[in-house]
N, CA and C of each residue as an Amber inpcrd file, in Angstrom:
protein
   591
 -31.5940000   5.1560000  11.9190000 -30.9500000   3.8810000  10.6710000
 -29.3940000   3.7930000  10.8300000 -29.4480000   2.3960000  10.8060000
 -27.9060000   2.1020000  10.9590000 -27.2050000   1.4840000   9.4950000
 -25.7590000   2.1210000   9.3900000 -25.4600000   1.8130000   8.0790000
 -25.2630000   0.0660000   8.1240000 -24.9560000  -0.3030000   7.0100000
 -24.8300000  -1.3370000   6.7780000 -23.6700000  -2.1560000   5.6910000
 -23.1710000  -3.0150000   5.6640000 -22.0250000  -2.9990000   4.8710000
 -22.3100000  -4.5400000   4.0730000 -22.8060000  -4.4750000   3.0850000
 -23.1010000  -6.0260000   2.3880000 -21.8730000  -5.8860000   1.3940000
 -21.3320000  -7.4800000   0.9900000 -20.3630000  -7.6250000  -0.2340000
 -20.9870000  -8.6850000  -0.9230000 -20.6980000  -8.7700000  -2.2450000
 -21.1890000  -9.3320000  -3.3730000 -19.9790000 -10.0090000  -3.5640000
 -19.5400000 -11.4880000  -3.4120000 -18.4850000 -12.2560000  -4.0030000
 -18.6620000 -13.5730000  -4.8200000 -17.8820000 -13.6200000  -5.5690000
 -17.8980000 -14.8520000  -6.7380000 -16.7620000 -14.7570000  -7.7110000
 -16.5010000 -16.0790000  -8.2880000 -15.9990000 -15.9110000  -9.3220000
 -16.3950000 -14.6000000 -10.7030000 -15.4190000 -14.2220000 -11.6120000
 -15.4340000 -13.3100000 -12.3120000 -16.5650000 -13.8210000 -13.3880000
 -17.7820000 -12.9530000 -13.8600000 -18.4750000 -12.6450000 -14.5910000
 -20.1410000 -13.8310000 -13.9360000 -19.6210000 -13.9930000 -12.7930000
 -21.0230000 -14.2660000 -11.5550000 -22.1830000 -13.4210000 -11.2890000
 -22.1210000 -12.4730000 -12.1380000 -22.9850000 -11.4230000 -12.3210000
 -23.0010000 -10.2500000 -10.3510000 -21.7560000  -9.8020000  -9.9430000
 -21.8360000  -9.0680000  -8.7800000 -22.1370000  -7.8870000  -9.1160000
 -21.5400000  -7.1520000 -10.4820000 -21.8030000  -5.5430000 -11.0960000
 -23.3270000  -5.6660000 -10.9200000 -23.6090000  -6.2610000 -11.7140000
 -25.0410000  -6.3510000 -12.4550000 -25.9040000  -6.6850000 -10.6110000
 -26.0020000  -7.5560000  -9.8690000 -26.7840000  -7.5000000  -8.6800000
 -26.2550000  -6.2290000  -7.9860000 -25.2550000  -5.8560000  -7.5640000
 -25.2710000  -4.9200000  -6.6240000 -25.4880000  -3.8720000  -7.3580000
 -25.9040000  -3.4410000  -8.8340000 -27.0380000  -2.1450000  -9.3980000
 -28.1330000  -2.5280000  -8.7840000 -28.9040000  -3.3570000  -9.1590000
 -30.2720000  -4.0290000  -8.5530000 -30.7260000  -3.7910000  -8.2080000
 -29.6870000  -4.3990000  -6.8480000 -29.8050000  -3.8340000  -5.3600000
 -29.6350000  -2.5730000  -4.8420000 -28.8520000  -1.9320000  -5.4350000
 -28.8850000  -0.5100000  -5.1490000 -30.2240000  -0.2180000  -5.7890000
 -30.4670000   0.0660000  -6.7480000 -31.7720000   0.8900000  -7.1020000
 -33.0930000   0.0200000  -6.0110000 -33.4040000  -1.0900000  -6.3100000
 -34.3400000  -1.2330000  -5.0320000 -34.5840000  -0.5920000  -3.5220000
 -33.0020000  -0.4920000  -3.0000000 -33.0380000  -0.2380000  -1.6690000
 -33.0630000   1.6160000  -1.7880000 -32.5330000   2.5180000  -2.9610000
 -32.9190000   3.2530000  -3.2270000 -34.7320000   4.2010000  -3.0310000
 -35.3270000   2.9970000  -4.1350000 -36.8690000   2.6810000  -4.1330000
 -37.2060000   3.1220000  -2.4680000 -36.4810000   2.5150000  -1.9260000
 -37.2890000   2.4610000  -0.0350000 -36.8750000   3.5690000   0.3910000
 -35.8040000   3.9490000  -0.2980000 -35.6530000   5.3930000   0.8360000
 -34.1470000   5.7300000   1.0990000 -33.6170000   4.5180000   1.0860000
 -32.2150000   3.9540000   1.6540000 -31.2010000   5.1380000   0.9180000
 -30.2830000   5.4950000   1.4450000 -28.9320000   6.0950000   0.4660000
 -27.9730000   5.1060000   0.9320000 -26.9430000   4.5490000  -0.8060000
 -26.3190000   3.4740000  -0.9020000 -25.2960000   4.1460000  -1.8790000
 -24.5190000   3.5060000  -1.5030000 -23.2170000   3.9930000  -2.5260000
 -22.2690000   2.3840000  -2.9410000 -22.1890000   1.7030000  -4.1130000
 -21.2220000   1.0760000  -4.5750000 -19.8130000   1.0780000  -4.8490000
 -18.9310000   0.5800000  -3.5850000 -17.6490000   0.4360000  -3.9410000
 -17.0720000  -0.8680000  -4.9120000 -16.8740000  -0.8680000  -5.9650000
 -16.3540000  -1.8380000  -6.9170000 -14.5120000  -2.1880000  -6.7470000
 -14.2870000  -3.3490000  -6.3220000 -12.7040000  -3.5870000  -6.0490000
 -12.2690000  -4.3210000  -7.1910000 -11.2420000  -4.3160000  -7.6590000
 -10.2800000  -3.6690000  -7.8010000 -11.1020000  -2.0580000  -7.8950000
 -10.7120000  -1.0180000  -7.3890000 -10.7610000   0.0740000  -7.8160000
  -9.3880000   1.2120000  -8.6870000  -9.9110000   0.9340000 -10.1400000
  -8.6870000   1.0800000 -10.8260000  -8.8270000   3.0150000 -10.7760000
  -9.6420000   3.4180000 -10.2390000  -9.3410000   4.6020000 -10.4360000
  -8.4950000   5.5770000  -8.9950000  -7.4110000   4.7230000  -8.4940000
  -6.5660000   5.0500000  -7.8270000  -5.3680000   4.4330000  -7.9030000
  -4.1830000   4.7180000  -7.2480000  -2.8050000   5.0950000  -7.9590000
  -2.6690000   3.6610000  -7.3340000  -2.8350000   2.9130000  -6.4180000
  -2.3880000   1.2830000  -6.8240000  -3.5730000   0.5040000  -7.1320000
  -4.6730000   1.4230000  -7.6450000  -5.5060000   0.3990000  -8.7150000
  -5.2430000   0.0820000  -9.4980000  -4.6280000   1.3630000 -10.2190000
  -3.8730000   1.2480000 -12.0850000  -2.4480000   0.5470000 -11.3700000
  -1.7780000   0.1590000 -10.5150000  -0.8560000  -0.2200000 -10.7400000
  -1.6550000  -2.1380000 -10.7060000  -2.7850000  -2.4090000 -10.1540000
  -3.1920000  -3.6440000 -10.6170000  -3.6600000  -3.8900000 -11.9510000
  -4.6180000  -2.7950000 -12.7730000  -4.7000000  -3.0490000 -13.9420000
  -3.7580000  -3.4740000 -14.8910000  -2.4440000  -2.6240000 -14.6860000
  -0.9320000  -3.1260000 -15.2230000  -0.7550000  -4.4500000 -15.0370000
  -0.6450000  -4.8390000 -13.9670000  -0.4350000  -6.5340000 -13.4910000
  -1.4480000  -7.2120000 -14.0390000  -2.5590000  -6.7370000 -14.2300000
  -3.6370000  -7.8870000 -14.3680000  -3.3620000  -8.1230000 -16.2600000
  -2.9900000  -7.0470000 -16.5550000  -2.9380000  -7.1200000 -18.4790000
  -1.1660000  -7.9070000 -18.6900000  -1.0300000  -8.2390000 -17.8300000
   0.3900000  -8.5310000 -18.1750000   1.9980000  -7.5840000 -18.4210000
   1.6160000  -6.5530000 -18.1430000   2.4330000  -5.4700000 -18.1540000
   3.0900000  -5.0220000 -16.7140000   2.8260000  -6.3570000 -15.9310000
   4.3620000  -5.6960000 -14.8180000   3.4850000  -7.4640000 -14.2870000
   4.9130000  -8.2120000 -13.5070000   5.0120000  -9.0920000 -13.4430000
   5.2400000  -9.4160000 -11.2890000   4.0770000  -9.8810000 -10.7290000
   4.4010000  -9.6340000  -9.5080000   3.7220000 -10.9630000  -8.7550000
   4.5250000 -11.3110000  -7.8930000   4.3110000 -12.6960000  -7.5550000
   3.0300000 -12.8180000  -6.5760000   1.9260000 -13.9570000  -6.3350000
   0.4920000 -13.7980000  -5.7200000   0.7390000 -13.1350000  -4.4770000
   1.7760000 -13.2240000  -3.7210000   1.9320000 -12.4830000  -2.2270000
   1.5370000 -10.9350000  -2.4870000   2.4910000 -10.5340000  -3.5030000
   2.2440000  -8.8430000  -4.0710000   1.1160000  -8.2820000  -4.6670000
   0.2670000  -9.5010000  -5.2140000  -0.5610000  -9.0400000  -5.5190000
  -1.9890000  -9.0670000  -5.2170000  -1.9200000  -9.9930000  -4.2320000
  -3.0590000 -10.0770000  -2.4100000  -3.0840000  -8.7480000  -2.0680000
  -1.3840000  -8.2190000  -1.6220000  -1.1100000  -7.1610000  -0.4130000
  -1.5720000  -5.8030000  -1.5040000  -1.6820000  -5.4890000  -2.9270000
  -2.0710000  -4.6540000  -3.7500000  -3.5520000  -4.5040000  -3.4900000
  -4.0030000  -5.5230000  -3.9020000  -5.7240000  -5.8890000  -3.4470000
  -6.0830000  -5.2150000  -2.3190000  -5.3760000  -5.2670000  -1.1320000
  -5.5520000  -5.1950000   0.2060000  -5.5820000  -3.7000000   0.0050000
  -4.7050000  -3.4770000  -0.2040000  -4.1890000  -1.5000000  -0.0620000
  -5.0560000  -1.3790000  -0.8320000  -5.6860000  -1.3080000  -1.7050000
  -6.6560000  -0.6280000  -2.5850000  -8.1820000  -1.1950000  -1.6020000
  -8.2250000  -1.7300000  -1.2290000  -9.4950000  -1.6270000   0.0150000
  -8.6540000  -0.7590000   0.9590000  -7.6700000  -0.7580000   1.4830000
  -7.6610000   0.7470000   2.4300000  -7.5440000   1.7620000   2.3940000
  -7.4640000   2.1390000   0.6240000  -7.3560000   3.5550000   0.1420000
  -8.8650000   3.8390000   0.7980000  -9.9150000   3.1140000   0.1180000
 -11.4200000   3.4210000   0.3730000 -11.6130000   3.0640000   1.7190000
 -11.3380000   3.0150000   2.4420000 -11.9050000   2.5300000   3.8880000
 -12.4730000   3.7160000   4.3300000 -11.9000000   4.9340000   4.2890000
 -12.4630000   6.0850000   4.7500000 -13.7660000   6.4420000   4.7990000
 -13.7690000   6.5160000   3.1300000 -15.1570000   6.2980000   2.8780000
 -16.4670000   5.3880000   2.8850000 -15.8130000   4.4920000   3.3450000
 -16.6530000   2.9800000   3.4730000 -17.6090000   3.6100000   4.7150000
 -16.1100000   3.6950000   5.4120000 -16.4790000   4.3830000   7.3930000
 -17.5230000   5.7110000   7.3810000 -17.1260000   6.3570000   6.2740000
 -18.7810000   7.2590000   6.7760000 -19.2470000   7.3010000   6.0490000
 -19.5510000   6.5820000   5.1760000 -21.2490000   6.2640000   4.2640000
 -21.8620000   5.4020000   5.7370000 -20.9230000   4.2850000   6.3630000
 -21.7360000   3.3700000   7.3900000 -22.1930000   4.4740000   8.6620000
 -21.3980000   5.4380000   9.2180000 -21.6070000   6.6400000  10.0830000
 -22.7300000   7.3080000  10.0380000 -22.8150000   7.3270000   8.0980000
 -24.1790000   8.4920000   8.5110000 -25.1970000   7.5150000   7.7030000
 -25.0660000   6.1270000   8.3300000 -26.4900000   5.3920000   8.6920000
 -26.9130000   4.7970000   7.0030000 -25.9140000   4.9920000   6.0780000
 -26.2640000   4.4370000   4.7340000 -25.8300000   3.1990000   4.3620000
 -26.1860000   2.7280000   3.2200000 -25.7350000   1.2630000   2.6920000
 -24.5500000   1.3530000   1.8830000 -23.4370000   0.7720000   2.3410000
 -22.3900000   0.6230000   1.5750000 -22.5910000  -1.1510000   0.3950000
 -22.2280000  -1.0980000  -0.6490000 -22.3600000  -2.3680000  -1.4520000
 -20.9720000  -2.5150000  -1.6350000 -19.8490000  -3.4730000  -1.4290000
 -18.8940000  -3.9900000  -1.9520000 -19.2440000  -4.9110000  -3.1780000
 -18.3350000  -4.7320000  -4.4140000 -18.2540000  -5.7760000  -5.1920000
 -17.1720000  -6.2890000  -5.4780000 -17.0620000  -7.2440000  -4.5770000
 -15.8440000  -7.6220000  -4.1750000 -15.1500000  -7.4350000  -2.9810000
 -14.6440000  -8.0650000  -1.8090000 -14.3230000  -7.6750000  -0.7690000
 -13.3300000  -8.3490000   0.1420000 -13.4040000  -8.5890000   1.0430000
 -12.1100000  -9.3170000   2.1990000 -11.9870000 -10.6900000   1.2650000
 -13.3680000 -10.8330000   1.2230000 -13.2570000 -12.8480000   0.3230000
 -12.5300000 -13.1960000  -0.6130000 -12.1360000 -11.8970000  -1.1250000
 -11.7970000 -12.6960000  -2.7270000 -10.4960000 -12.6790000  -2.4350000
  -9.5610000 -11.8400000  -1.5400000  -8.0200000 -11.7520000  -1.3590000
  -7.6960000 -13.3500000  -0.7810000  -9.1510000 -13.7660000   0.3110000
  -8.6040000 -15.1270000   0.4290000  -8.7040000 -15.9310000  -0.2980000
  -9.8320000 -15.8480000  -1.0190000 -10.0650000 -17.3060000  -2.2300000
  -9.1550000 -17.0850000  -3.4970000  -8.4520000 -16.1050000  -3.7320000
  -7.6930000 -16.0950000  -4.6600000  -6.1500000 -16.2760000  -4.3680000
  -5.8280000 -15.9950000  -3.3720000  -5.0390000 -15.8830000  -2.2560000
  -4.6950000 -17.5000000  -2.0190000  -5.8700000 -18.1270000  -1.4350000
  -5.7200000 -19.8080000  -1.1000000  -5.0880000 -20.5460000  -2.4250000
  -6.0030000 -19.9560000  -3.5440000  -6.1440000 -20.8900000  -4.5980000
  -4.6160000 -20.6800000  -5.2230000  -3.5140000 -19.9020000  -4.7740000
  -2.6640000 -19.6590000  -5.4330000  -1.2780000 -20.0810000  -4.1290000
  -1.9130000 -20.6140000  -3.1020000  -0.8280000 -21.3800000  -2.3300000
  -0.8360000 -20.3380000  -0.4980000  -1.5690000 -19.4050000  -0.7310000
  -1.1240000 -18.2800000   0.2680000  -1.8520000 -18.8060000   1.9490000
  -1.0930000 -18.4590000   2.8230000  -1.8890000 -18.6200000   3.7620000
  -3.5600000 -17.9070000   4.2560000  -4.6230000 -18.8650000   4.3400000
  -5.6930000 -18.1240000   4.3640000  -5.7430000 -17.2870000   5.3060000
  -5.2250000 -17.5940000   6.6360000  -5.0410000 -17.0600000   8.1330000
  -4.3000000 -15.6630000   8.1550000  -3.3600000 -15.7290000   7.1530000
  -2.5790000 -14.4130000   7.0570000  -3.6760000 -13.5080000   6.0370000
  -4.0510000 -13.5520000   5.1490000  -4.7510000 -12.9460000   4.2860000
  -6.0140000 -12.5750000   5.1620000  -6.5290000 -13.4650000   5.8670000
  -7.6690000 -12.4760000   7.1400000  -7.2000000 -11.6540000   7.6750000
  -5.7130000 -11.9900000   7.9950000  -5.1340000 -11.0890000   9.7140000
  -4.9060000  -9.8240000   8.8020000  -4.2420000  -9.5840000   7.5190000
  -3.7220000  -8.5760000   6.9830000  -5.1600000  -7.5620000   6.7740000
  -6.4750000  -8.1920000   6.5880000  -7.3620000  -7.1060000   6.4740000
  -8.2370000  -6.4180000   7.9700000  -7.7860000  -7.2720000   9.2660000
  -8.5970000  -6.9970000  10.0770000  -9.1350000  -5.9720000  10.4590000
  -8.1520000  -4.6270000  10.4260000  -8.8550000  -3.5390000  10.0430000
  -9.5120000  -3.0170000   9.1090000 -10.2450000  -3.5280000   8.1690000
 -11.1700000  -3.0780000   7.4370000 -12.4610000  -3.1730000   8.0910000
 -13.9050000  -2.3170000   7.8890000 -14.6350000  -2.8680000   8.2120000
 -15.3140000  -3.9470000   7.7290000 -15.9030000  -5.1310000   8.4800000
 -16.5350000  -6.5590000   8.3230000 -17.7790000  -6.4790000   7.6120000
 -18.0120000  -7.1970000   6.9440000 -19.5080000  -7.2290000   6.0970000
 -20.8890000  -7.7490000   7.2890000 -21.8290000  -6.9270000   7.2030000
 -23.3290000  -7.5200000   7.6390000 -23.4780000  -8.7480000   7.0090000
 -23.2690000  -9.0270000   5.8910000 -23.8810000  -9.9720000   4.9510000
 -22.4200000 -10.2270000   3.8180000 -22.4000000 -11.5800000   3.7930000
 -21.5750000 -11.4480000   2.2680000 -22.7100000 -12.3060000   1.4100000
 -22.8270000 -11.9350000   0.2960000 -23.5120000 -13.0600000  -0.9450000
 -22.4280000 -13.1720000  -1.9270000 -22.8270000 -14.8050000  -1.7610000
 -21.9230000 -15.6510000  -2.9850000 -22.2520000 -15.9160000  -4.0940000
 -22.6320000 -15.0260000  -5.0460000 -22.9720000 -15.3650000  -6.1920000
 -22.2640000 -17.0080000  -7.0930000 -22.6430000 -18.1040000  -6.9770000
 -21.8030000 -19.1290000  -7.2760000 -22.2330000 -19.6270000  -8.6780000
 -21.0710000 -19.8050000  -9.5330000 -21.0670000 -20.1110000 -10.5250000
 -19.5880000 -21.2170000 -10.9180000 -19.9570000 -21.9170000 -11.7250000
 -18.8260000 -22.8700000 -11.8220000 -17.8550000 -22.1470000 -13.0340000
 -16.6750000 -22.5260000 -12.9400000 -15.7400000 -22.0400000 -13.8000000
 -15.5790000 -21.7740000 -15.2630000 -16.6300000 -23.0810000 -15.8040000
 -16.6780000 -23.2070000 -16.9510000 -17.5610000 -22.1700000 -17.6470000
 -18.8700000 -22.1020000 -16.6920000 -19.6260000 -21.0520000 -16.8070000
 -19.1270000 -19.4050000 -17.0600000 -17.7290000 -19.0520000 -15.6780000
 -17.7010000 -17.4770000 -16.2740000 -16.9640000 -17.6440000 -17.0590000
 -16.0590000 -18.5810000 -17.8370000 -15.4590000 -18.6320000 -18.8130000
 -16.1570000 -18.4910000 -20.4820000 -17.4700000 -19.0270000 -19.7600000
 -18.4930000 -18.8740000 -20.8920000 -19.0900000 -17.7610000 -21.2460000
 -19.4540000 -17.0280000 -20.0240000 -19.7800000 -15.4980000 -19.8690000
 -18.9720000 -14.8080000 -20.3600000 -17.7440000 -14.8630000 -20.6350000
 -16.5260000 -13.8600000 -21.2010000 -15.5840000 -14.6600000 -21.8850000
 -16.1660000 -14.4260000 -23.6960000 -14.8890000 -15.3200000 -24.4150000
 -13.9370000 -14.4990000 -24.8810000 -13.6200000 -13.5880000 -24.6570000
 -12.9090000 -12.5100000 -25.1350000 -12.2190000 -11.1310000 -24.2830000
 -11.1590000 -11.1810000 -23.5720000 -10.2890000  -9.6810000 -23.2510000
 -10.0640000 -10.7000000 -21.8320000  -9.7840000 -11.5650000 -21.5960000
 -10.3870000 -12.6880000 -19.9250000  -8.7030000 -12.0140000 -20.0080000
  -8.7320000 -11.6480000 -18.3210000  -7.3280000 -11.4170000 -17.7320000
  -7.1000000 -12.8950000 -17.1660000  -5.4060000 -12.1500000 -16.6680000
  -5.0340000 -13.7360000 -16.5080000  -5.4780000 -14.4770000 -15.4770000
  -6.0170000 -14.6320000 -14.6560000  -7.1490000 -15.1360000 -13.7700000
  -8.0640000 -15.8940000 -14.4330000  -8.8670000 -14.8700000 -15.5060000
 -10.3820000 -15.7520000 -15.8880000  -9.5590000 -16.7410000 -16.6600000
  -8.6740000 -17.0980000 -16.9570000  -7.9720000 -17.9310000 -18.1330000
  -7.5900000 -19.5820000 -17.8900000  -7.2310000 -19.1520000 -16.3630000
  -6.9140000 -20.1750000 -15.9310000  -8.1960000 -21.5250000 -14.7460000
  -8.6050000 -22.1070000 -15.5220000 -10.0100000 -22.7700000 -15.0190000
  -9.5940000 -24.1560000 -13.8550000  -8.1920000 -24.0510000 -13.7340000
  -7.5830000 -24.8290000 -12.4240000  -8.0590000 -23.9560000 -11.6710000
  -7.0870000 -22.7780000 -11.5910000  -7.0320000 -21.8560000 -10.8390000
  -8.7180000 -21.2700000 -10.4390000  -9.9120000 -21.2820000 -10.7730000
 -10.9020000 -20.9820000 -10.5600000 -12.1290000 -22.1370000 -10.0340000
 -11.3510000 -22.8150000 -10.3290000 -11.9460000 -24.4970000  -9.3330000
 -11.8300000 -23.9080000  -8.1250000 -10.3850000 -24.1110000  -7.6350000
  -9.8410000 -23.6640000  -6.5350000  -9.9930000 -22.4650000  -5.5570000
 -10.2700000 -21.5970000  -6.6320000 -11.1960000 -20.5120000  -5.9060000
 -12.4320000 -20.5750000  -5.8230000 -13.2370000 -21.3840000  -5.9180000
 -14.4960000 -21.6670000  -6.0670000 -14.3900000 -22.5940000  -4.7570000
 -13.4780000 -23.2590000  -4.6480000 -13.6350000 -24.6780000  -3.6660000
 -13.5130000 -23.2200000  -2.0670000 -12.2770000 -22.5170000  -2.3900000
 -12.2860000 -21.3430000  -0.7550000 -13.4530000 -20.4440000  -0.5850000
 -14.4370000 -20.4250000  -1.4320000 -15.6750000 -19.7340000  -1.6820000
 -16.3110000 -20.2990000  -0.7370000 -16.4070000 -21.4070000  -0.6700000
 -17.4580000 -22.7840000  -0.6180000 -16.8810000 -22.5790000   0.9750000
 -15.7350000 -23.1100000   1.0990000 -14.9630000 -23.0820000   2.7540000
 -15.6130000 -22.0010000   3.4230000 -15.5260000 -20.6070000   3.0640000
 -16.0590000 -19.6510000   3.2670000 -16.7990000 -19.4130000   3.6080000
 -18.0490000 -19.8690000   2.6130000 -19.0220000 -19.4490000   3.2080000
 -19.9570000 -20.2110000   3.9620000 -19.6430000 -21.4870000   4.6170000
 -19.8080000 -21.7170000   6.0960000 -20.1850000 -20.9800000   7.3280000
 -19.3770000 -20.0270000   7.0920000 -19.3030000 -18.8570000   7.9440000
 -20.4270000 -18.4910000   8.1210000 -20.8530000 -17.7210000   9.8410000
 -21.9330000 -16.7820000   9.7610000 -21.8580000 -15.9570000   8.7970000
 -23.0470000 -14.9490000   8.4590000 -23.1840000 -14.0350000   7.6520000
 -22.8270000 -14.1070000   6.4050000 -22.7860000 -15.3150000   6.1430000
 -22.8430000 -15.6050000   4.5770000 -23.9590000 -16.1520000   3.7610000
 -24.7450000 -16.2340000   2.7530000 -25.7830000 -16.7270000   1.8710000
 -24.7050000 -17.2350000   0.7050000 -25.0190000 -18.6060000   0.6190000
 -24.3700000 -18.7780000  -1.2100000 -25.6180000 -18.9190000  -2.0800000
 -25.8080000 -18.1110000  -3.4020000 -26.7880000 -17.8570000  -3.8070000
 -26.4670000 -18.2300000  -5.3450000 -27.4570000 -19.4190000  -5.7850000
 -27.4120000 -19.8560000  -7.3600000 -27.0360000 -19.2560000  -8.0900000
 -26.0120000 -18.5570000  -8.6080000 -25.6550000 -17.6630000 -10.0500000
 -25.8980000 -17.9500000 -11.1840000 -26.1270000 -19.2830000 -11.4310000
 -26.3050000 -19.7830000 -13.0670000 -27.6410000 -19.4600000 -13.5330000
 -28.8970000 -19.1960000 -12.7100000 -30.2350000 -18.9340000 -12.8300000
 -30.2270000 -17.7310000 -13.8330000 -31.3520000 -17.2230000 -14.4490000
 -31.5340000 -16.1390000 -14.9280000 -31.6400000 -15.0300000 -13.9930000
 -31.4170000 -14.0150000 -14.4050000 -31.0010000 -13.0620000 -13.5020000
 -32.1220000 -12.6240000 -12.7980000 -33.1530000 -12.1940000 -12.8650000
 -34.2950000 -12.0060000 -12.3230000 -34.2830000 -12.4710000 -11.1220000
 -34.2630000 -14.2010000 -10.9490000 -34.8930000 -15.0860000  -9.9670000
 -33.6550000 -15.0420000  -9.0980000 -32.2750000 -14.3460000  -9.5930000
 -30.9590000 -14.0800000  -8.6340000 -31.1970000 -12.8950000  -8.1320000
 -31.5560000 -11.7790000  -8.9440000 -32.2340000 -10.5990000  -8.2610000
 -33.1350000 -10.9240000  -6.6910000 -33.9610000 -11.6600000  -7.0310000
 -35.3030000 -11.7010000  -6.4190000 -34.8710000 -12.6050000  -5.0080000
 -33.9930000 -13.2560000  -5.1470000 -33.2060000 -13.9950000  -3.9940000
 -32.3830000 -13.2770000  -3.3390000 -31.5690000 -12.4920000  -3.7830000
 -31.0830000 -10.9910000  -3.0650000 -31.7190000 -10.3820000  -2.3660000
 -32.7430000  -9.8090000  -2.9610000 -33.6800000  -8.8420000  -2.0300000
 -34.1750000  -9.4840000  -1.0460000 -34.9360000 -10.9070000  -1.4650000
 -35.1720000 -11.4570000   0.2230000 -34.1680000 -12.0670000   1.1460000
 -33.0530000 -12.2590000   0.6520000 -31.9500000 -12.7810000   1.5170000
 -31.3500000 -11.2250000   2.2880000 -31.3360000 -10.2030000   1.7090000
 -31.0170000  -8.5450000   2.1170000 -31.9800000  -8.1670000   3.0570000
 -33.4680000  -8.2900000   2.9180000 -34.2980000  -8.0500000   4.1670000
 -34.4540000  -8.3650000   4.9030000 -34.4670000  -9.9620000   4.7560000
 -34.4840000 -10.8390000   5.7010000 -33.6070000 -10.8330000   6.8530000
 -32.1890000 -10.8730000   6.1270000 -30.6460000 -10.8250000   6.7170000
 -30.7590000  -9.5670000   8.0310000 -30.7890000  -8.3780000   6.8690000
 -30.5300000  -7.0270000   7.8930000 -31.8810000  -6.3480000   7.8950000
 -33.1640000  -7.2940000   8.2010000 -34.1390000  -6.5550000   8.6310000
 -34.6150000  -5.3440000   8.7540000 -34.3900000  -4.9110000   7.3670000
 -34.9350000  -3.6040000   6.8060000 -36.1190000  -3.4040000   7.0070000
 -36.4520000  -1.8230000   6.8010000 -37.5920000  -1.7290000   6.7930000
 -38.6170000  -1.9630000   5.5840000
């Protein structure tokens, strides 16, 4: 069995964590070993710094923020590579495309954001759980971070995700439907696209 890397992308509150967990349960029921890598990973030194910035306790420009997000992924790169080398499945809750989407929405060059991440493992499949900015805000009424409070920014982020989703290896899924319906489409897409037994 060969390892596979699956990335979930989308706005905050689009269901990425929930669907990643449900997918892991289904894959494990089929005998696969699975590890979820959530990003940002606040358990690392760089992740802790990101947490401070998102709570407004640090002031960084968009370029520094995206470099921190990217560095946070590089911190976990060895573990992702070990997971894949062992023939297991790695599921990322946010990954490469998040920096492109949020960085581009803040005026950064998307080609630069792609290039800085070129040494990270490339997903075999990226699932975009698409929801509107208003739905994202409606699903989390309190304790929203600096990105979650900015509807105009979220619209630009969604536009970037839509642009990226035209690339090979992407599937856009309507994340505003009931959770079981989304989960069933995720399962169907993953099994078909990755030719899982």
